[in-house]
C-alpha positions in Angstrom: -28.7 -3.6 2.0 -25.9 -2.0 -0.1 -22.5 -2.8 1.2 -19.8 -0.2 0.6 -16.2 -1.1 1.5 -13.5 1.5 1.6 -9.9 0.3 1.6 -7.6 2.8 3.3 -8.5 5.3 6.0 -6.1 8.1 5.1 -7.0 11.5 3.7 -9.3 10.2 0.9 -10.8 7.3 2.8 -11.6 9.2 6.0 -13.1 12.1 4.0 -15.2 9.7 1.9 -16.5 7.9 4.9 -17.8 11.2 6.4 -19.5 12.2 3.2 -21.1 8.8 2.6 -22.8 8.6 6.0 -24.3 12.0 5.3 -26.0 11.0 2.1 -29.7 10.3 2.6 -29.7 8.0 -0.5 -27.4 5.6 1.4 -29.5 5.5 4.5 -29.6 1.8 5.5 -26.4 1.0 3.6 -23.4 -0.4 5.4 -20.1 1.4 5.1 -16.9 -0.5 6.2 -13.5 1.1 6.3 -10.4 -1.1 6.4 -6.9 0.0 7.3 -3.8 -1.8 8.5 -3.0 0.7 11.2 -4.8 2.6 13.9 -2.6 5.7 13.3 -3.6 8.5 11.0 -0.6 10.6 9.9 -0.8 14.2 8.8 1.6 13.6 6.0 2.4 17.2 5.1 3.9 17.4 8.6 6.6 14.9 7.7 8.4 17.8 5.9 8.8 19.8 9.1 10.0 17.0 11.4 13.6 17.0 10.3 13.9 20.7 11.0 12.4 20.5 14.5 9.5 22.7 13.3 6.8 20.1 14.2 7.2 17.4 16.9 6.7 13.8 15.6 3.9 13.3 18.2 1.8 16.0 16.6 1.9 14.3 13.2 0.4 11.0 14.1 -3.0 10.5 15.9 -5.4 7.7 16.6 -7.5 7.4 13.4 -10.5 6.1 15.2 -11.0 9.6 16.6 -11.5 10.9 13.1 -13.8 8.3 11.5 -17.5 9.1 11.6 -20.1 7.3 13.7 -22.2 4.9 11.7 -19.4 3.1 9.9 -17.7 -0.2 10.7 -13.9 0.1 11.1 -11.8 -3.0 10.5 -8.1 -3.0 11.3 -6.5 -5.5 9.0 -4.0 -6.1 6.2 -5.7 -6.6 2.8 -4.2 -9.4 0.8 -6.5 -9.8 -2.2 -9.6 -8.5 -4.0 -11.8 -11.2 -5.4 -13.8 -9.4 -8.1 -15.8 -12.5 -9.0 -16.9 -13.3 -5.4 -17.2 -9.5 -4.6 -15.0 -10.0 -1.6 -11.9 -8.4 0.1 -9.6 -10.9 1.8 -7.6 -10.0 4.9 -4.4 -11.5 6.2 -6.3 -12.7 9.2 -8.4 -14.9 6.9 -11.5 -12.7 7.3 -13.4 -11.8 4.1 -15.5 -8.7 3.6 -18.4 -8.7 1.0 -19.0 -5.6 -1.1 -21.4 -4.2 -3.6 -19.3 -1.1 -4.1 -15.6 -1.0 -3.4 -13.6 2.3 -3.1 -9.8 2.0 -3.1 -8.1 4.8 -1.2 -4.9 3.0 -0.1 -2.6 5.8 -1.1 1.0 5.2 -2.2 4.0 3.8 -0.4 7.7 4.7 -0.7 9.7 1.7 -1.9 13.4 2.2 -1.2 13.8 -1.6 -1.6 13.4 -1.4 -5.4 16.6 0.7 -5.9 19.9 -1.1 -5.7 22.0 0.3 -2.9 19.1 2.3 -1.3 17.3 0.4 1.5 19.8 -2.5 1.2 22.9 -0.2 1.3 25.2 0.3 4.3 24.5 4.0 4.2 20.7 3.7 4.6 19.5 5.8 7.6 23.2 6.7 8.2 23.9 9.2 5.4 21.0 8.3 3.1 17.6 9.2 4.4 14.0 9.6 3.2 11.4 11.9 4.8 8.2 10.4 3.2 7.7 8.3 6.3 7.5 9.5 9.9 10.3 7.1 10.8 12.5 8.4 8.1 11.8 12.1 8.9 12.5 11.5 12.6 15.7 9.6 11.9 16.9 12.4 9.5 16.6 15.1 12.2 19.8 14.4 14.2 21.8 13.8 11.0 20.8 17.2 9.5 21.5 18.9 12.8 25.0 17.4 12.9 25.9 18.5 9.3 28.4 21.3 9.3 30.0 21.0 5.9 29.9 19.0 2.6 27.2 18.2 0.1 23.5 17.9 0.9 21.8 16.2 -2.0 18.0 16.3 -2.2 16.9 13.7 -4.8 13.8 12.4 -6.5 14.2 8.9 -7.9 11.2 8.9 -10.3 7.8 10.2 -10.9 5.0 10.0 -9.9 5.4 10.6 -6.2 3.0 11.9 -3.5 3.2 15.7 -3.0 5.7 16.4 -5.9 6.6 19.8 -4.6 7.8 18.5 -1.2 11.3 17.7 -2.4 11.7 21.3 -3.6 10.3 22.5 -0.2 12.9 20.4 1.6 15.8 21.8 -0.4 14.6 25.4 0.3 14.0 24.8 3.9 17.3 23.0 4.3 19.1 25.9 2.8 17.4 28.3 5.1 18.0 26.0 8.1 21.7 26.0 7.3 21.8 29.7 6.7 20.3 30.5 10.1 22.9 28.3 11.7 25.8 29.9 9.9 26.6 26.7 8.0 25.5 27.8 4.6 28.9 28.8 3.3 30.2 25.3 4.2 27.3 23.2 2.9 26.3 23.0 -0.8 22.7 22.1 -1.4 22.0 20.2 -4.7 18.6 19.3 -6.0 18.6 16.3 -8.3 15.5 15.4 -10.4 14.5 13.0 -13.2 12.6 15.9 -14.8 13.9 18.4 -17.3 13.3 21.2 -14.9 12.4 22.0 -11.3 8.7 21.0 -11.9 6.5 19.3 -14.3 4.7 22.4 -15.8 6.6 25.0 -17.8 5.7 28.3 -16.0 6.1 26.8 -12.5 9.3 25.0 -13.5 10.8 28.3 -14.7 9.9 30.2 -11.6 10.9 27.5 -9.2 14.2 27.0 -11.0 14.9 30.7 -10.7 14.1 30.5 -7.0 16.5 27.6 -6.5 19.2 29.5 -8.3 18.6 32.7 -6.3 19.1 30.6 -3.1 22.3 29.1 -4.4 20.9 25.6 -4.8 22.3 23.7 -7.7 19.8 22.0 -10.0 20.7 18.7 -11.7 18.0 17.6 -14.2 17.2 14.5 -16.3 18.9 12.3 -13.7 17.5 8.8 -14.0 18.8 6.9 -10.9 20.2 3.4 -11.5 21.7 2.8 -8.1 23.4 4.3 -5.0 27.1 3.6 -4.8 27.5 3.1 -1.0 31.3 2.7 -1.2 31.9 6.1 -2.8 28.7 7.8 -1.5 27.4 8.7 -4.9 24.1 8.6 -6.8 24.6 6.8 -10.1 22.4 7.5 -13.2 21.7 5.2 -16.1 23.8 7.5 -18.4 26.8 7.2 -16.1 26.7 10.5 -14.3 27.5 10.5 -10.7 26.5 12.9 -7.9 28.6 12.6 -4.7 27.0 13.4 -1.4 27.8 13.7 2.3 24.1 13.6 3.2 21.5 12.4 0.8 17.8 13.0 1.3 16.1 10.9 -1.3 12.5 10.3 -2.4 12.3 6.6 -3.2 10.0 5.2 -6.0 6.3 5.4 -5.0 4.1 2.4 -5.6 0.6 1.2 -5.0 -0.3 -2.0 -3.0 0.9 -5.3 -4.5 -2.5 -6.9 -4.3 -3.9 -4.2 -6.6 -1.6 -5.3 -9.3 -2.6 -8.9 -8.8 -6.3 -8.0 -9.0 -5.9 -6.6 -12.5 -7.2 -3.2 -11.4 -3.9 -1.3 -11.4 -1.2 -0.2 -13.8 2.4 -1.4 -13.7 3.2 0.9 -10.7 0.2 -0.4 -8.7 -2.0 2.6 -9.2 -5.7 1.9 -9.8 -6.8 2.6 -13.4 -9.8 4.9 -13.4 -11.6 7.2 -15.7 -9.8 10.5 -14.8 -13.1 12.4 -14.6 -15.6 10.0 -13.0 -13.0 8.1 -10.8 -14.8 4.8 -11.7 -12.5 1.9 -12.4 -11.9 1.2 -16.1 -11.9 -2.5 -15.3 -15.0 -2.8 -13.1 -17.9 -0.4 -12.8 -18.6 -1.3 -9.1 -15.1 -0.3 -8.1 -13.8 3.3 -7.6 -10.6 4.9 -6.4 -9.6 8.3 -5.0 -6.5 10.1 -3.7 -3.0 8.9 -4.2 -4.1 5.3 -5.1 -5.3 6.4 -8.6 -3.4 6.7 -11.9 -5.0 10.1 -12.7 -2.5 12.6 -14.2 -2.5 15.2 -11.5 -0.7 15.6 -8.2 -0.9 13.0 -5.5 -1.9 15.5 -2.8 -4.4 15.9 0.0 -6.1 18.8 -1.8 -6.7 16.5 -4.8 -8.3 13.8 -2.6 -10.6 16.5 -1.2 -11.6 17.9 -4.6 -12.2 14.4 -5.9 -15.0 13.8 -3.5 -17.2 16.3 -5.2 -17.3 13.9 -8.2 -16.8 10.5 -6.6 -19.7 10.7 -4.0 -22.5 11.8 -6.4 -21.2 9.5 -9.1 -21.3 6.5 -6.8 -24.8 7.4 -5.5 -26.0 7.8 -9.1 -24.4 4.5 -10.2 -26.3 2.7 -7.4 -29.5 4.2 -8.6 -28.8 3.1 -12.2 -28.5 6.7 -13.4 -25.8 8.5 -15.5 -22.8 9.7 -13.6 -23.4 13.4 -13.1 -20.0 14.9 -12.0 -16.6 15.3 -13.5 -13.3 15.8 -11.6 -11.2 18.3 -13.5 -7.8 17.3 -12.0 -7.8 20.3 -9.6 -4.8 20.5 -7.3 -3.4 23.3 -5.2 -0.4 23.1 -2.9 1.8 25.4 -0.9 5.5 25.4 -1.4 7.5 26.4 1.8 10.4 28.5 0.5 12.1 29.3 3.9 12.6 32.7 5.4 9.0 32.7 6.7 7.5 32.6 3.2 5.7 30.1 0.9 4.4 30.0 -2.7 1.0 28.6 -3.8 0.3 26.6 -7.0 -3.2 26.1 -8.4 -3.8 24.0 -11.5 -5.7 21.1 -13.1 -5.5 18.7 -16.0 -5.7 21.4 -18.6 -4.3 24.6 -17.0 -0.8 24.8 -15.6 0.1 26.8 -12.5 -0.2 30.5 -13.3 0.7 33.7 -11.5 -1.9 36.0 -9.9 -3.9 35.8 -6.7 -5.9 32.9 -5.3 -9.4 33.9 -4.0 -10.9 33.0 -0.7 -14.6 33.6 -0.8 -13.9 35.5 -4.0 -11.5 37.9 -2.3 -7.9 37.8 -3.8 -6.0 36.6 -0.8 -3.0 34.4 -1.5 -0.3 35.0 -4.0 0.1 32.5 -6.8 3.6 31.4 -8.0 5.2 34.0 -5.7 6.6 33.8 -2.2 4.7 35.6 0.6 4.5 35.6 4.4 0.7 35.2 4.2 1.1 32.0 2.1 3.4 30.6 4.8 0.9 31.5 7.6 -1.8 29.8 5.5 0.4 26.7 5.1 1.0 26.5 8.9 -2.7 27.0 9.5 -3.6 24.1 7.2 -2.8 21.6 9.9 -5.8 22.7 11.9 -7.9 22.8 8.7 -6.9 19.2 7.9 -7.8 17.7 11.2 -11.0 19.7 11.8 -12.4 20.4 8.3 -10.9 18.5 5.4 -10.9 14.9 6.6 -14.3 15.4 8.2 -15.8 16.2 4.9 -16.7 19.8 5.9 -16.8 22.6 3.3 -13.6 24.6 2.5 -13.7 28.3 1.4 -13.0 27.6 -2.3 -14.6 25.4 -5.0 -13.6 21.9 -5.9 -13.4 22.9 -9.6 -10.5 25.1 -10.6 -11.3 28.7 -11.4 -9.5 31.2 -13.5 -10.5 33.9 -11.0 -7.5 36.0 -10.1 -5.1 34.3 -12.4 -2.9 36.0 -15.0 -1.9 34.3 -18.2 1.8 35.1 -19.2 2.5 35.9 -22.7 3.0 32.8 -24.8 0.9 30.6 -22.6 -2.0 29.1 -24.5 -5.1 27.9 -22.7 -7.9 25.5 -23.8 -10.9 27.3 -25.2 -13.0 26.5 -22.1 -10.8 28.6 -20.0 -10.5 31.7 -22.2 -14.2 32.7 -22.2 
């Protein structure tokens, strides 16, 4: 009997479990899912909690209600992967044997690695994060109480999960303050280690323009060294300082410590995989998906979903001793809430940056790309139901896993790989 163990029951792990139990080739195999918590969080919902748009109770649900029948669910803290013995060790002392191991443990915010962040006197007083439900909930009253001063939205370093979420927060905060008549008295500043608002040129230019139009100052190339709690300032390695009255920071994101110790991960704790097959570069019987990987695309729920079209058939083929048939192209798409009842949509992959145009649903040009629209906002709000009822249950979505050029416009001066110009 083939033993498949999945570490992590978030977006990628839950989706994978549903897809594996449906594969006839794995009939008779055992599928075990391990997670340290019984709560499954809809992480895109964290963004809305500080603004009172989504109650915290709607974001977090009992994960056992979303795992498929036919799997074994183990609640436990993983402490080690013994690749020689083919075992996963838990803090309880229990061990789980595996033939195939899939790591879907996501990424964790680590404010403890920045001097003056988690260990500072201002933490959760005037310095907050929103990449955890606790942080987002604690931020809500602080944001509601802000009537004047400097609101600084800050990214410590890349990569982070959902790299557009900090931009969304800055735009939503500006709109939140505008609606309450506080905008003239509160300056919103967006601070990033990147050389622009985003990682890709066309999107960076358009998002930078949007921030400027909304009166949000953009501070680039800011490599955070520490937070000066005495003077309430962010301090960069080049000596620049950004003062704040309320700081909303995205701490460094890291993988699990035991992944580093196993030799499977890079220096940040993200599992080293072939970016197309999602098979570990260190061990052919180990795979990874979702935020836990080191692949050069966004750490986002859409990516975890798209990865499954390659991971599942590749794992099945590997068990049969056959060549791996599928390739993940790095496809990612994500909405960017821009406030005022509008949102933007980005669609891109390893080779093609976000481009303007229209995103097709069932081949109908439906959603505006790289431009704000009310329909995009409504689609973003509707995605919560899609997430709980379709995406993590492994059910089909109305667009392909591989990125398509359908509906996209290529701006003058943008060069595409030959495969995308045919």
